[in-house]
C-alpha atoms as one frame of an Amber mdcrd trajectory, in Angstrom:
protein
  11.643   6.941 -18.291  12.342   6.218 -14.597  15.648   8.020 -14.046  17.119
  11.256 -15.412  20.667  12.412 -14.622  22.059  15.495 -16.313  25.415  17.226
 -16.098  24.535  20.520 -17.708  28.175  21.602 -17.826  28.819  18.815 -20.333
  25.391  18.528 -21.972  23.697  21.974 -22.118  19.929  21.826 -22.391  18.441
  23.946 -25.201  16.174  26.252 -23.226  14.275  27.219 -26.366  12.995  23.647
 -26.635  11.865  23.699 -23.002  10.052  27.002 -23.535   8.137  25.404 -26.393
   7.218  22.377 -24.278   6.215  24.359 -21.180   2.639  25.275 -22.268   1.977
  21.634 -23.191   2.841  20.345 -19.722   0.398  22.395 -17.670  -1.959  19.452
 -17.194   0.421  16.556 -17.733   4.100  16.203 -16.776   6.709  15.823 -19.499
   7.997  12.583 -17.947   5.043  11.098 -16.027   6.930   7.978 -14.854  10.149
   9.671 -13.731  11.281   8.527 -10.266  14.806   9.955  -9.943  15.730  13.465
 -11.052  19.367  14.589 -10.713  21.007  17.627 -12.324  24.625  18.739 -11.852
  25.910  22.259 -12.500  22.385  23.619 -12.868  22.399  27.180 -14.309  19.975
  29.758 -12.931  18.057  30.031 -16.229  17.140  26.323 -16.026  15.426  26.624
 -12.612  11.970  27.686 -13.932  11.894  24.594 -16.154  12.660  22.029 -13.427
   8.922  21.407 -12.674   8.491  20.203 -16.273  10.360  17.018 -15.419   8.666
  16.213 -12.101   5.517  14.205 -11.453   3.637  12.494  -8.628   5.880   9.441
  -9.192   9.107  11.385  -8.653  10.591  10.408  -5.286  14.206  11.627  -5.494
  15.293  15.173  -6.400  18.969  16.140  -6.405  19.973  19.530  -7.800  23.497
  20.925  -7.595  23.624  24.507  -8.805  26.540  25.829 -10.846  26.496  29.049
  -8.801  24.414  30.319  -5.907  21.003  30.882  -7.574  18.753  33.968  -7.218
  16.703  33.628  -3.982  13.285  34.443  -5.406  13.644  32.096  -8.397  14.794
  29.067  -6.450  12.369  29.731  -3.554   9.335  29.502  -5.852  10.639  26.172
  -7.161  11.273  24.722  -3.699   7.822  25.570  -2.356   6.143  23.625  -5.180
   8.014  20.355  -4.647   5.520  18.807  -2.159   2.603  19.471  -4.533   4.438
  18.159  -7.598   5.989  15.173  -5.795   3.684  14.105  -2.939   5.685  10.937
  -2.210   9.099  12.562  -2.092  11.738  10.411  -0.369  14.919  12.390  -0.968
  15.535  16.077  -1.541  19.056  17.447  -2.054  19.649  21.119  -2.933  22.969
  22.991  -2.814  24.403  25.545  -2.780  21.595  27.862  -1.755  21.776  31.583
  -1.000  21.908  32.713   2.622  18.616  34.547   2.464  15.440  34.804   4.545
  13.375  33.939   1.457  15.158  30.604   1.154  14.764  29.893   4.877  11.015
  30.382   4.613  10.731  28.367   1.383  12.790  25.436   2.663  10.835  25.416
   5.924   7.466  25.523   4.138   8.581  22.681   1.867   9.443  20.529   4.878
   6.259  21.349   6.778   4.000  20.579   3.795   5.742  17.499   2.391   4.759
  13.916   3.187   6.747  13.211   6.352   5.836   9.520   6.230   7.768   9.030
   2.979  10.652  11.491   3.488  13.942   9.680   4.157  16.701  12.152   3.169
  16.698  15.910   3.747  19.856  17.579   2.429  19.004  21.259   1.949  21.725
  23.898   2.222  19.683  26.304   4.320  18.761  27.180   7.859  15.165  26.457
   8.912  12.578  28.286  10.973  12.120  27.259  14.610   8.984  25.256  13.765
  10.638  23.445  10.842  13.753  22.732  12.931  11.574  21.099  15.576  10.039
  18.851  12.917  13.381  18.011  11.313  14.780  16.849  14.676  11.846  14.499
  15.276  11.487  12.663  11.943  11.570   9.032  13.037  11.794   7.717   9.464
  14.669   9.980   8.413  17.907   8.263   7.299  19.909  11.301   6.133  19.909
  14.902   7.382  21.837  18.099   6.659  21.628  20.574   9.566  22.554  24.229
   9.085  23.161  26.312  12.212  23.530  29.973  11.317  22.943  31.432  14.787
  23.236  30.088  18.342  19.665  29.131  19.240  18.188  26.622  21.724  17.599
  23.328  19.970  15.156  20.506  20.651  16.569  17.132  21.613  17.347  14.990
  18.566  15.053  11.981  18.106  16.067  10.278  14.854  16.279   6.526  15.512
  16.768   5.580  11.832  19.398   8.220  11.035  22.454   6.801   9.238  23.974
   9.950   7.675  24.400  13.368   9.284  25.929  16.525   7.772  26.234  19.675
   9.895  27.323  23.146   8.825  27.672  25.672  11.648  28.738  29.312  11.975
  29.210  29.754  15.721  30.365  27.652  18.679  29.401  23.984  18.963  26.827
  24.270  21.753  24.336  22.719  19.337  25.970  19.353  20.115  24.020  19.367
  23.381  20.925  18.466  21.371  22.537  15.046  20.750  23.334  14.231  24.384
  20.216  12.154  25.013  19.743  11.045  21.423  19.822   7.357  20.581  21.508
   7.216  17.191  22.176   3.496  17.148  22.233   3.320  13.326  24.440   6.324
  12.589  27.228   5.481  10.106  28.427   8.742   8.534  28.955  12.195  10.074
  30.425  15.286   8.422  30.973  18.667  10.068  31.798  21.970   8.348  32.959
  24.589  10.867  32.544  28.094   9.447  33.444  29.799  12.726  36.815  31.237
  13.775  37.322  29.078  16.862  36.945  25.291  16.764  38.305  24.635  20.260
  37.521  21.313  21.893  35.083  20.082  19.284  36.305  16.462  19.304  35.944
  16.209  23.078  32.396  17.565  22.888  31.607  15.261  19.957  32.815  12.195
  21.873  30.405  12.953  24.711  27.456  13.915  22.518  27.589  10.940  20.144
  28.913   8.229  22.455  25.876   6.088  21.595  27.151   5.809  17.992  30.656
   4.584  18.869  29.900   1.025  17.762  28.241   1.951  14.436  30.045   5.028
  13.088  32.177   4.174  10.034  32.882   7.604   8.466  33.920  10.812  10.239
  34.746  14.079   8.496  35.568  17.501   9.956  36.457  20.555   7.835  37.684
  23.993   8.904  39.779  26.600   7.074  41.370  27.768  10.315  44.413  26.473
  12.175  43.568  23.835  14.761  45.340  21.443  17.091  42.755  18.669  17.651
  42.812  16.140  20.452  42.749  12.959  18.370  42.513  10.787  21.487  38.857
  11.802  21.795  38.155   9.587  18.765  39.677   6.379  20.169  36.307   4.920
  21.186  35.108   5.018  17.544  36.823   1.746  16.638  34.714   0.950  13.558
  35.884   3.928  11.495  36.673   3.154   7.861  37.176   6.786   6.858  38.686
   9.496   9.060  39.181  12.942   7.496  40.071  16.009   9.552  41.026  19.054
   7.511  42.417  22.260   8.966  44.672  24.999   7.659  48.397  25.229   8.202
  48.160  28.934   7.374  51.290  30.896   8.178  52.439  28.304  10.703  51.631
  24.592  10.734  49.317  23.531  13.550  49.760  19.795  12.996  50.973  18.208
  16.244  51.057  14.633  14.994  53.797  12.352  16.273  54.585   8.644  16.150
  52.829   7.944  19.447  49.587   9.596  18.314  49.601   7.792  14.967  50.304
   4.445  16.639  47.578   4.891  19.261  45.040   6.077  16.721  45.643   3.295
  14.205  45.694   0.620  16.895  42.181   1.699  17.824  40.939   1.811  14.203
  42.195  -1.274  12.335  39.478  -0.978   9.652  40.637   2.377   8.279  40.687
   2.670   4.487  41.076   6.466   4.241  43.069   8.581   6.696  43.636  12.322
   6.375  44.795  14.447   9.302  45.361  18.084   8.368  45.205  19.698   4.971
  47.740  19.154   2.187  51.054  18.464   4.027  53.268  21.557   4.200  57.016
  22.164   4.472  57.060  22.526   8.272  59.081  19.745   9.980  56.861  17.222
  11.730  57.257  14.602  14.450  55.869  11.655  12.464  58.824   9.535  11.332
  59.197   6.406   9.241  58.562   4.394  12.408  55.116   5.981  12.634  54.387
   4.967   9.047  55.489   1.399   9.825  53.085   1.250  12.768  50.305   2.674
  10.608  50.879   0.088   7.872  50.868  -2.722  10.398  47.746  -1.731  12.313
  45.684  -0.681   9.265  46.200  -3.342   6.566  43.102  -2.177   4.642  44.326
   1.416   4.284  44.003   2.645   0.683  44.574   6.411   0.899  46.774   8.392
   3.296  47.375  12.112   3.802  49.362  13.159   6.882  52.381  15.317   7.658
  55.543  13.227   8.057  59.294  13.825   7.865  61.855  12.281   5.542  65.063
  14.301   5.593  66.070  13.693   9.206  65.917   9.916   8.795  66.805   9.557
   5.110  70.310   8.190   5.656  69.034   5.392   7.876  65.670   4.663   6.254
  66.572   1.356   4.598  68.407   0.072   7.676  65.505   1.038   9.940  62.880
  -0.754   7.905  64.742  -3.897   6.834  64.734  -5.711  10.199  61.077  -4.877
  10.646  59.930  -6.439   7.380  62.516  -9.161   6.823  60.927 -12.649   6.480
  61.014 -14.812   9.568  61.822 -11.925  11.904  58.728  -9.796  11.818  54.954
  -9.958  11.998  54.778  -7.117   9.465  54.399  -8.622   6.009  54.967  -6.616
   2.828  51.478  -7.623   1.765  49.777  -6.382   4.943  48.996  -2.824   3.848
  46.935  -2.114   0.728  47.879   1.579   0.489  47.718   2.773  -3.132  47.558
   6.589  -2.799  49.812   8.777  -0.674  49.468  12.566  -0.557  52.760  14.261
   0.347  51.951  17.837  -0.656  54.917  20.112   0.050  56.877  17.857   2.397
  60.590  18.673   1.860  62.689  16.053   0.066  66.326  16.559  -0.878  67.802
  15.031  -4.027  70.072  12.661  -2.088  67.075  11.400  -0.100  64.941  10.438
  -3.103  66.157   6.865  -3.546  66.159   5.796   0.131  62.769   7.436   0.654
  61.370   5.686  -2.408  62.738   2.275  -1.353  61.495   2.695   2.201  58.005
   3.811   1.203  57.747   0.908  -1.204  58.804  -1.579   1.440  56.283  -0.223
   3.938  53.556   0.193   1.298  54.383  -2.347  -1.448  51.203  -1.561  -3.444
  51.805   2.184  -3.566  50.892   3.460  -7.014  50.029   7.157  -6.825  51.928
   9.847  -4.929  50.127  13.184  -5.040  52.503  16.117  -4.557  52.697  19.903
  -4.757  56.473  19.978  -4.350  58.315  18.988  -7.521  61.102  17.517  -5.399
  58.786  14.486  -5.237  58.348  14.104  -9.013  61.028  11.436  -9.412  59.644
   9.416  -6.484  56.066   9.751  -7.779  56.994   8.683 -11.331  59.032   5.758
 -10.032  56.289   4.607  -7.680  53.768   4.673 -10.526  56.045   2.549 -12.724
  56.804   0.184  -9.853  53.123  -0.235  -9.104  52.447  -1.267 -12.693  55.325
  -3.757 -12.606  54.126  -5.117  -9.276  50.623  -5.573 -10.654  51.959  -7.542
 -13.611  54.084  -9.685 -11.315  51.132 -10.500  -9.073  49.024 -11.469 -12.076
  51.828 -13.716 -13.315  51.822 -15.620 -10.042  55.292 -14.608  -8.855  55.904
 -13.795  -5.203  55.936 -10.195  -3.956  59.592 -10.598  -2.947  60.601 -11.292
  -6.537  58.710  -8.161  -7.570  60.643  -6.134  -5.010  63.937  -7.230  -6.540
  62.733  -6.080  -9.955  61.416  -2.654  -9.072  64.107  -1.748  -6.554  66.752
  -1.806  -9.319  68.049   1.679 -10.202  68.334   1.022 -13.973  64.573   0.580
 -14.180  63.966   4.194 -13.196  66.909   5.855 -14.904  65.100   6.502 -18.184
  61.731   7.745 -16.876  59.877  10.263 -18.969  59.753  13.643 -17.260  56.150
  14.242 -18.319  53.383  15.834 -16.318  53.159  14.822 -12.651  50.081  13.078
 -11.286  47.109  15.301 -10.510  48.624  18.206 -12.388  51.362  18.620  -9.804
  48.868  19.510  -7.077  48.763  17.807  -3.727
């Protein structure tokens, strides 16, 4: 066996069997040819048996724990990985307890493993100063998860082969200074998890620190549970982005400052976007992004597949169809109904009155003719979501039959088609 993937939540492992096998594997591993070991939802009582499955041929270890495991138990397992798997290429462990025992174990594992073969280090733990120094200078490393628990001076990053970076930090973002002189010419994916109260000017600092990756970066993610008003213009130089996700909390008052101008400028700079999320699940607070902003987005990002932003409907509902028609009518506009591939739209709790449902539905479908799934947390959107799902199926059948998209629009814009919809469960359980 070369590969073993287990989801213990679905396929529980009989621990009694493993206890019986354990004495027989002291001198020989249970699976001597296993290369890839991956376990999801790992329970704490399975941790002592993990070494049974590993051997000197195992190069990839990915363990996702069901809950934060006991420090002492998981620390003893981590320390033994370099001895059991001397040619380890990838190690992924999360979540781990915030504990000094884990910090020491993770650091010892890194310092004793084969640094010539290690390519991915994704360990949910801070490291000692010595281990941090090593982690920042691994020239062969392609993927790295950095965990900054306290503000400490950091060595300059020297990771020329790095393609994927994940950072979790619990204080200000001064650690970005370590990237100022770094040459990350292969970096493609970055994800940041801010666990601090103040995010401030993170995007401005990020733009300066990782300017060398502007031509290669394709995925950017930033997550905070606090309110935030980001300066999106700091991302305009990252023109190759395919995925842009920035999550922050609306909390008691919405902090989203999006408007049509910002959306237009951002999407003009990033024509390759396939996923765009700005803010958390859209709330009920009125927003400055109008239908015109959505039109600009659809035009500049034809490859867009999933969208989640705050936008308004009620203020423009009466004029929606009139506003869009001249923009998309054949012969008058450069915006074709087939330009945008959007299939999933998250609307969350955006307000929608009953009299606005039909014009909003028609307008959204004309801007995004392949729209299939509308994810909502406000049941005012149920009719629109059900109708869009039905229309998407009809549109798919029409395309397969060879008819033109315009003939499909005539079919699924007809009111009788949607009058008898089943009022069953909304998509995604009614959650945005």
